[in-house]
C-alpha positions as CSV (number, residue, x, y, z in Angstrom):
1,M,115.9,100.9,-226.0
2,A,114.6,97.9,-228.0
3,S,113.4,94.9,-226.0
4,M,113.4,91.3,-227.0
5,T,110.2,89.4,-226.9
6,D,109.7,85.7,-226.3
7,S,109.4,85.1,-230.1
8,D,112.7,86.9,-230.7
9,S,114.8,84.8,-228.3
10,G,113.0,81.5,-228.1
11,S,112.8,81.9,-224.3
12,N,112.0,84.6,-221.8
13,P,114.9,87.1,-221.7
14,G,113.6,88.4,-218.4
15,D,114.3,85.0,-216.8
16,K,117.8,84.9,-218.3
17,C,118.5,88.5,-217.1
18,S,117.2,87.6,-213.6
19,T,119.3,84.5,-213.4
20,A,122.4,86.4,-214.7
21,L,121.9,89.2,-212.2
22,T,121.3,86.8,-209.3
23,N,124.5,84.9,-210.2
24,A,126.5,88.1,-210.5
25,L,125.2,89.5,-207.2
26,S,125.8,86.1,-205.4
27,Q,129.3,85.9,-206.7
28,S,130.1,89.5,-205.8
29,A,128.6,89.0,-202.3
30,L,130.6,85.9,-201.7
31,E,133.8,87.5,-202.9
32,H,133.2,90.5,-200.6
33,A,132.4,88.2,-197.7
34,E,135.6,86.2,-198.4
35,E,137.6,89.3,-198.4
36,A,136.1,90.6,-195.1
37,C,136.2,87.2,-193.4
38,G,139.7,86.2,-194.6
39,S,138.9,82.9,-196.4
40,K,136.2,80.8,-197.9
41,D,136.3,78.5,-194.9
42,A,135.6,81.5,-192.6
43,V,132.6,82.5,-194.7
44,L,131.2,78.9,-194.6
45,H,131.7,78.7,-190.8
46,F,129.9,82.0,-190.4
47,I,127.0,80.9,-192.5
48,A,126.8,77.6,-190.6
49,Q,126.8,79.5,-187.3
50,S,124.1,81.9,-188.6
51,L,121.9,78.9,-189.6
52,G,122.5,77.2,-186.3
53,I,124.5,74.3,-187.7
54,P,126.8,72.8,-185.1
55,E,130.5,72.9,-186.0
56,E,130.9,69.2,-185.8
57,E,128.1,68.7,-188.4
58,M,129.7,70.9,-191.0
59,P,131.2,68.6,-193.7
60,E,134.7,69.5,-194.8
61,E,134.4,67.6,-198.1
62,P,131.5,66.1,-200.0
63,D,130.9,62.5,-199.1
64,A,132.1,59.5,-201.0
65,N,129.1,59.7,-203.4
66,C,131.0,62.5,-205.3
67,S,134.1,60.3,-205.7
68,Q,131.8,57.5,-207.1
69,A,129.7,59.8,-209.3
70,L,132.8,61.4,-210.9
71,A,134.6,58.1,-211.3
72,E,131.6,56.6,-213.1
73,G,131.4,59.6,-215.3
74,L,128.6,60.6,-217.6
75,D,126.8,57.9,-219.6
76,E,123.5,58.0,-221.4
77,S,121.7,56.9,-218.2
78,T,123.2,59.8,-216.2
79,C,122.8,62.3,-218.9
80,G,119.1,61.4,-219.1
81,S,118.5,61.4,-215.4
82,F,117.3,64.6,-213.6
83,R,118.8,63.5,-210.3
84,G,121.9,61.8,-211.7
85,S,122.9,64.8,-213.9
86,R,122.5,67.2,-211.1
87,Q,124.5,65.1,-208.7
88,W,127.3,64.9,-211.3
89,V,127.2,68.6,-211.9
90,M,127.3,69.5,-208.2
91,C,130.3,67.1,-207.6
92,Q,132.1,68.5,-210.7
93,A,131.5,72.0,-209.4
94,W,133.0,71.0,-206.1
95,K,136.0,69.6,-207.9
96,H,136.4,72.9,-209.8
97,I,136.2,74.9,-206.5
98,K,138.9,72.8,-204.9
99,E,141.3,72.4,-207.9
100,D,140.8,75.8,-209.7
101,D,140.2,77.9,-206.5
102,I,137.1,79.6,-208.0
103,G,133.8,80.6,-206.5
104,L,130.6,78.5,-206.6
105,S,128.9,80.5,-209.4
106,K,131.9,80.1,-211.8
107,A,132.3,76.4,-210.7
108,M,128.7,75.7,-211.4
109,H,128.9,77.4,-214.8
110,R,132.0,75.3,-215.7
111,A,130.4,72.1,-214.4
112,W,127.3,72.6,-216.6
113,Q,129.6,73.4,-219.6
114,D,131.4,70.1,-218.9
115,Y,128.1,68.3,-218.7
116,D,126.7,69.8,-221.9
117,E,129.9,69.0,-223.8
118,T,129.9,65.4,-222.7
119,C,126.2,64.7,-222.9
120,K,125.7,66.3,-226.3
121,A,128.3,63.9,-227.7
122,K,126.3,60.9,-226.5
């Protein structure tokens, strides 16, 4: 089997493979947990309990910062900001999870696609 080298791909294919595998395994694990627990909420509550997070401290929705970040959209300042871009992507992913009823991995992938499409145009 032929392997790609750094010079063939422009980046480390091992890193890409590792990331893809981690995402696939995470998504698969979450889907199996959701099936076993009955819902996404049940999985989240189990994780919170396992981590010792009290029920009353578990947020149901992201705070108002997401509403503000998504309302402001992506401008040159946000596209060029490490923190701002990641805040927007996380909030956009949450929006995809709620509106499209998809898992975190897919939602993050879509949010980064949304980000790339918008920021490349600026």
